[in-house]
C-alpha angles and dihedrals in degrees: 000000000000118000125201105267117234105189127179135141113266125194116201120192107248116179106357116177116239111278096016094132104045119156121203113258109243116215117217111284094014130111119300092217115138125215134197120210110224113235135168115252143101144273139189128251107210143164117231117212139166119236144161128257115234136171116253090226130022139168106248112216111212143130104266097184126123099229141047103070107174092004102083123104132165112248100167134018143166113243120261118271092021119148109237136182131220115290094018114143105248104170137012122198128203115271103190095105092046092051090053091047091051092051093046094048092046090054093046091048092053092050091047092051091050091049089049092054091048090050090054090051090048089052092055091048091049090051091051092048090047091052091052092048092047092048091053092048092048091048090051090050092050091050091049092049091048092051091048094048092044094052095042096045103030119010099041096045091046094050091046090051090050092049092049090050090051090053091049091049091047091049090050091048090049092051090048092048090049091052089048090053091049090050091048092050090050091049089051090053090051091047095057091082091048135072119309091245089060091049091051091049091049092049090052091052090051091052091049091048090051091052091048091050092048091050091046091049092051091047090050093048090048092050093049090045092053090047090050092047090051094050097042104035120001099050097042092046094046095046091046091051091050092047089050090051089053092049092047090050091049091050089048090054092048092046090049090051092048093046092046091049090048091052091048093046092048091051092045090052089050090050091047090050090050090049089051090048091051091049090049092050091047092048091047091048091048091049092048091051091046089050090049089058089051091056085083106067116199135189114257094197142016117271147092119311117230118190121228125003133303105250129172097209109090092186092074110083107235113244114248110239106213142132109290095025116139115245128199127214109273093006112144108239097168146350140208107212127209099239094192092082127035139186131189123231114212138166116227115210115241094240091060097043094097091056097050128070139168113282098034113140119250135197113213127200125179116218091212092052104039095174092058123090123180132185129218145140139241110267103169137028119181114246093224132044125234131200115265086228105045097211095044111071091185093061118103116287124237137186117229108230141174130221120198129207131183091205126092140179129197089231092063121092131177114270096037117139112241135183117226131193114205109204106220100173139001114217111204139181097012138122110251139165134193113279091243089067094064127068133175131230129171091351093306132105123235141175136187117240125197113252113179108303093343142045134251126205118238131187110232137192116228134201131177118001145179136193088276108032141024129203114238114207098175143005100053135059134214112282093024111136113230122201115241110212098195120071119249117269 
């Protein structure tokens, strides 16, 4: 939480010698002038800021579930600033949405498991059908191969042999018929000198021999034609047709294997998807149930409960933690600080950033405990400045910073407003006087020094200064008494 910064240079007396700040005793009825006796010593130059006390470590109370965005409401809570012990129930959040989610996921999981079982049964049926289809395709291939081998190795050679034999027989018959015709013609020649009846009989034999030769010649031509047709057309076409049948059967087997594998793969993918869906539903159901357990927020340590979160920006209106309030996932709704170690959150104005660095000593005072003073040091300074008013970029810039302290007090609680003095420089072994003893005229510095019963004006040279003291480097000496114009507080 950001507090309005009140910054001004503060000078705190640091090692004043005894008697450094004497004021002239004023008898009754005499002058009321005050004097300061100049002494050599030192003082601090410091920045004074307001900050907020915070525990170095705290148990943040929040809903750390993964689900329920926009569905979370506070239904029970322990009042703010209540002392609690470990394992106490601090907050309870509404569970209606989670109960519905659990029912819905349980139903979806049951349906998904049933679909998964059916998919496994379908896979077994597909495997059985695939086996039947593949067996039929393989049987058809075997039949085609057997027919091809039988024709190539048995039927075709046998038919060729038969056709060759027919041609040989026809050639033999033709040769025999030709010899018979030659014999008949010779007999006719011999019969010319004989009786006419013999000539007629010889002529008839010649005619019959010619007919026999013509028939033998036709039979021989037919035999050679059939043999030629077999070699050139019938055998090549038949063997090609059988080879094609074998190839088609092989392709059918391959296609059946591919199709069967595709069916199996498709079903396996479906089964894998259903398995993934079941796993997702189970994980979701587990997460919902885990989140339901987180709806009850318990204390992890003893301490004092503080509602809300400890923020340094006062311009944000703190959220009211009450029954019925909406809660976001991960939103801090309370904390239990460790009050044994504290830090202070402060905002350093931009104009003083160059004077302040990590490690500078700090004096801490709590407004609520005025008699308590702590010491500490700066341990963190933000690397970037932010506007003091978040929505107004022209507003003064500040650097969020942390101050640590090893001291503690049972009266301190996180959130308390504290005043811190950051010691920027320690001025030592110098002559200095209160700032009310120096005045300026015409660009020069002067003071009035006691001389007998009166005062004399002296021009002085000044060095470092604060709102309380100013270093004098010339014009006055130690033990001089300088007139203080302003009355004592």
